[in-house]
N, C-alpha and C positions, 0 to 999 in steps of 0.2 A: 761052557755055560756062562752067559752074560746076564748080570743084573742090570736091567735097563733103567732102574729108578733108585738112585742112592743120593744122599745129602752129605756132602763133605764141606764143613763149614769154614774152619780157620778164621783168621781175622778176629773181630770182636766176638764171634761166636765160637771160638775154638774149643771152649768147654764142652760144647755139644759133640764135635768130632773134628778131625783134621784129615788133610790128605794123607799124611804119613801113617796115622793109625788105621784109617778106613782102608787104604789100599793094601796095607799089610794084612789086615784081617781078611779082606777078600782073597788075597793069595792063599793064605793059610786054609781058607775055607774050600779051596779047589775051583775058584771061579777063574775063567779065562779073561773076563773083562767086566768093567762097570761103566755106566753112563751117568754122570752126575747132573743134577738139576741146577738151574741158574739162580735160585733165590738165595744166593750167598751175599755176603757184605764185604766189598761192593758186589752188586748184581752182575751176572754175566750176560749183559744185554747190549753189548757193543764190542766191536772187534778188539780194541785195545785191551779191555778187561779179559776177553776170552784168550787172547794170545799170551797174556801174563799168566793166566791159569794153566794153560797148556805147558808153558815153560816151567812153572812151579811143579806140576805133576811129573813132568819128565825128569826134573831134578830129584824128586822123591824116588821115582822108579829106579833111577841110576844108583842112588845111595843104597837102596834096599837090594839091588841086584835081582829084581824080578821082572818077568816078561808079561806083565799084565797089560791088557788094553785099557785105556782111559779115554772115555768120550764125554762130550759135553752137549747138553741141550741148551741152545741159545735162547735167552729170554726175549719175549715179545712185549712191546708197549704199543700204545696207540699213536705213537709219533711216526708219521709216514717215512721220514728220513731214517729213523732208527730202524724201522722194519726193513727197509732197503739195505741198510748196513748189515743186519744179521743174516739176510737172504744171501748177500754177496759173500759173507763170511762162510756160510754153509757151503756155497758153491765152490769156494776156493780151498777150504780147510777140511772138507769131509775126506775120510770118515771120522776125523777127530771131532768135528761138529756133526753130531748124528741127526739133528733135527731141530725143531723149534718148539718152545713151551709157551702156552698160553694159560695164564691164571685168570679164568673167568670168575673165580671166587678168591677172596683174599686168603693168603697163608702167611707163613713166615716171610718177612721181607716186604719190599714195596713194589712188586711186579704185577699187582692186581689190575686187570682191566675189567671192571665189574659192572659197566653199564652196557645196555644193548647197543647204543650208538657207538661206543668204543669197540665193542666186539665186532660190530658190522664193519667198522673202519679197518680193523685188522684183517678180516677175511677178504674184504674187497681189495685191499692193497696187495695181499699175497697173490690173489688171482691176477691182478694187473701185472705183477712182477713175473708171472709164470712159474711160481714156486710150485713144485710137484712132489716135495718130500713129505716128511711126517710132521704134523702138528700134534703134540701131546697136550691135552687139555685137563686142567683141574676144574671139574664142574661142580660148582655150587652157586645157586642164585641168591645173591645177597638180599634181595627184596623179600625173601621168604625166611630170612633169619629172625629169631626172636630178639627184639630190641627193647631197651628201656626208653623212657621219655627223652633222654638226652642223646639217643641214637646209638649208644654203645650196645654191644651184644650182651644179652641178658643171661649172664651166667655168674656163678659164684666160685672163685678158686678154692674155697673151703669145701665145696660140694662139686667135685670134678664131674660127677654124672650129669650135672646141669648142662655141660657142654654138648652132650648128645642131644638134648631137647632144644637147645638154642640154634643148632644147625641141623634141621630135621631132614629125614629122607626126602621129602617132597622137594626140597631145595636142590638136591642132586638131580633127581629126575627132570625137573623143570630146565635145569641148566644144560643137561644132555640134549633135551628137545631143542633149546635155543641154539646150541652150537651146530647141531645137524642142520637146522633150518637156515641159519645165517651163512653157514659155509656153502650150502647148496644154492642159496639166493645169489651169492657172490660169484658162483661158477668156479669155486676152488677145485683144483684138479689133483690135489695131493691126498694123503691119507689123514683122516681124523682118528687120532688115538685117544680114547677116554681113559685117563689114568685112574688107578685105584677105585674102581667101581665097588661100591659098598651095598647097593640095594638091588634086589631082583627086578624092580620096575626099570631101573636105569639099564641093567643088562638086557632086558627084554627090548628096550628102545634100540640098542645097538644091534641086537640079533635081527630085528625087523629091518633096520636100515641095510644091513648086509644082504638080507634076503632080497631087498629091492635093488641090489647092485651097487650100493654105495661102498666106497673104500673106507671102511670104518673098522678099527680094531679096539680092544680094551684089555685091561688087565685087572687082577685082583691081588691085593696084598695078603700076606699071611695073617696080619692082625684083623683084617676084615672078614676072613673066613674061619679063624680059630678063636678069636676073642669076642666078647659082647659088651654092650654098655654096662652090664653088671660088674665088669672088671674095673670100671671107673669108680666103684663104690668102696673099694678097700682102703686100708691105711696108705697105700702107695698108689692110689688111683690116679693121681695127677701125672704119673709117669706113663699112663696109657692114653693121655689126651693127644689126639691126632686130628688132622684135617684131610678128608671128612672124619666125623667122629666115629667111634665104635657104635654099632647099631644094636638095638634090642633084638632078642631072639623073637622069631625064628630066622631072621634075616641072615646072620652069619652061617648058620647051618645050610641054608638054602644056597648061599654063595659058594660054600665048600662043595655041595652036591653038584652045582652047575659046573665048577671047575673039574671035578672028577668025571663028569659026563661029557666034557668038552663043548659046553654050550657056546655057539657062536663060532666054533673053530671051522676052518676050511676042511 
């Protein structure tokens, strides 16, 4: 069993997680492999950084004496030369580089490609390069975030539940629609994977695209199926702050039911 979406921070963010701790926990949990996301510091968005990360992970695996598979999603930016670099890296280093990751909404780190023009440029360049692997996408449309007059996201750390309303469900659905449309417009020939779907509307968009013959997949996280925005309201609510946010009921229950029913599965 492989966990295709893990965050192993190290560096300035080692307090959150490290290669050594994360890989050891994955092994003890009985996993056969993990694929880590590229929004580390420094970001895994160029060959040099990716090769250093592979070397570091291999060193940890050797020290621990475990046979776990460690893969990396290479980060996408809107820079055409950088896109070409990670596509070449994927072609030459797979399966260690399992695919590419596009942050269509900002998250931890600085890998966000949040404008329609930037996203169009990414999909167009990937099509031009003939990339036919997987692009995992973080789908949230920033134009639909709640913002203050100074442009910052309108939420209060003392009220973690405000994070859920600041990044509403409609932002996820709109971004899924955008990425499906932009990738089709560009003639992208690979697979679009919508990461951590948290709303039934976004899932429905994926199901409809698959029914129309598109190469589209998606995944749901345990927190988006088992927790709700109400869990942000307790004394430790800040620990449940995620991107995209936890959703109000009945959405988590509906996501769990869709998972159990195999919605959108082949």
